[in-house]
C-alpha positions, 0 to 999 in steps of 0.5 A, spaced: 528 496 521 526 499 515 525 506 512 523 508 505 520 513 501 519 520 505 526 523 507 522 523 514 523 516 515 530 516 513 531 521 518 528 517 523 532 511 521 538 515 521 537 517 528 536 510 531 542 508 528 546 513 531 543 512 538 543 504 537 551 505 535 553 508 541 550 503 546 552 497 541 555 493 547 549 493 551 545 490 545 543 483 544 543 480 537 544 484 531 540 490 528 539 491 521 537 497 518 534 497 511 534 503 507 529 502 501 528 505 495 522 505 490 517 503 496 512 506 491 514 501 486 519 501 480 519 503 473 515 499 469 518 493 466 523 493 472 524 490 478 525 494 485 523 496 492 522 491 498 521 485 493 528 485 489 531 487 496 528 480 499 530 476 493 537 479 494 538 476 501 536 483 505 533 478 510 539 473 510 545 475 511 545 476 518 539 472 518 533 477 521 528 474 526 523 480 525 522 486 522 519 493 525 517 499 520 513 505 521 510 510 516 509 518 518 501 520 517 500 527 516 493 526 518 495 523 525 497 528 531 504 528 533 505 524 539 500 519 537 502 512 534 496 508 531 497 500 530 493 494 528 494 487 529 493 482 523 491 486 516 493 493 517 493 495 509 491 492 503 494 488 498 494 492 491 493 489 484 495 493 478 489 492 473 490 493 465 484 492 460 484 493 453 478 493 449 478 491 442 473 494 437 473 496 429 475 503 428 470 507 423 468 514 422 464 516 428 458 518 423 457 511 422 458 508 428 454 502 426 460 500 421 464 498 426 465 495 433 466 501 438 470 500 444 469 507 447 462 505 448 464 498 451 469 501 456 464 505 458 459 500 460 465 496 463 467 501 468 460 501 470 459 494 471 466 493 474 462 497 480 458 491 481 464 487 483 464 491 489 457 493 491 454 486 489 459 480 488 464 482 494 463 481 502 465 488 504 462 487 511 467 482 512 473 484 508 473 491 504 474 491 497 476 497 492 476 496 484 478 503 481 479 505 474 484 511 474 486 512 467 482 511 460 485 512 453 482 511 446 482 515 440 485 522 438 479 525 434 472 527 435 469 524 429 473 517 429 471 511 433 478 508 434 480 501 434 481 500 441 481 503 448 486 502 454 484 502 461 489 502 468 486 501 474 488 498 481 484 493 486 485 493 493 483 487 498 485 484 505 483 477 504 487 472 499 480 468 498 476 474 497 482 477 492 482 470 488 474 471 487 474 479 486 480 477 480 475 472 477 469 476 477 473 482 474 474 477 468 467 475 467 464 482 468 469 485 463 469 479 458 461 478 458 460 486 457 465 486 451 462 481 448 455 484 449 458 490 445 461 486 439 468 487 442 473 483 446 477 485 452 484 483 454 485 483 461 492 483 465 492 483 473 499 484 476 500 484 484 503 490 486 504 488 493 501 483 498 497 485 504 501 488 510 500 483 515 502 485 523 504 478 526 498 478 532 503 475 537 509 480 535 504 485 536 501 483 542 509 482 545 511 489 543 504 493 545 507 495 552 513 497 549 509 502 544 505 504 550 510 506 554 514 510 549 507 514 547 503 513 553 497 509 553 493 515 551 497 516 545 496 509 542 491 508 538 487 502 535 486 504 527 481 501 522 484 498 516 487 502 510 486 501 503 493 504 501 498 499 500 505 498 502 511 494 500 513 492 507 509 486 506 514 483 502 518 482 508 512 480 512 511 474 507 518 472 510 519 474 517 514 476 523 513 484 522 510 490 526 508 496 521 505 502 525 504 509 523 507 515 527 503 522 527 506 528 524 500 533 524 500 539 528 496 538 534 493 545 533 490 543 525 483 540 525 483 533 522 478 536 516 484 541 514 490 536 515 493 536 508 493 529 505 500 525 503 501 525 495 498 532 495 501 539 494 499 541 500 503 535 504 507 538 510 509 535 517 510 537 524 517 534 525 516 534 533 513 527 532 520 525 529 523 524 536 517 519 538 519 515 532 526 514 534 524 513 541 520 507 539 524 504 534 530 504 539 525 501 545 523 496 540 529 493 539 532 493 546 525 490 549 525 485 543 532 482 544 531 483 552 537 488 553 537 494 557 
């Protein structure tokens, strides 16, 4: 079982550890609790998170058969569990583009090669990778630029512009095609503006993929714990989660635990990673129960 990120996840897993430790003699097999740092990614240039833990043998000693994980969701009512078999969260890639031009005084733009104008065309052109080149009805795709930096004065055209973005996909073949299209679009637009482009795409997290067989096997458990009316099938989420690193090695089930006050209208619910973020902690109990029952039911205990 896996906890990372929010203190709430750690609190839930600590509760599970306390419960299961008191019934150790009744359990079959071995239970591993994974307390993972750097779920949002390690500092630039460093290794960390689930990828490093897997590399250092977290699933090997003792040997793990399956893994269960949950994530609190502030936009799902407390007492509700949401799940999905197959791809539930997108694979994420980091996108870096450097547009190389030739700096010149902004009063004489024809004397250089403007990377800022080229960058503007590139950002617009990247939207067609999704809207005109990807089968988005079959498999969702997102390409977003979140950072653009170039120049330091209004009357000087710089030598280069740097952009950082993210790519989200749910299918390995689509991912490969999207990468190819990004490189083609960026390279050709840069060339058309008399500039060149350096492109770097780095995988941040694979697709979070819930093993269908394991999901089917454990659905009666989740239904018994939450109640049939509180167990909901969800649509895929274009956010990503490095729990997927564990799922590359062993079957895994990752689900979402409601943390929204039931009296809060969904349109007013605060999103994650915002200053208004808050949780209804009454939902934590369901998280503890779900984990405990998943362990006991999977292992055939009582």
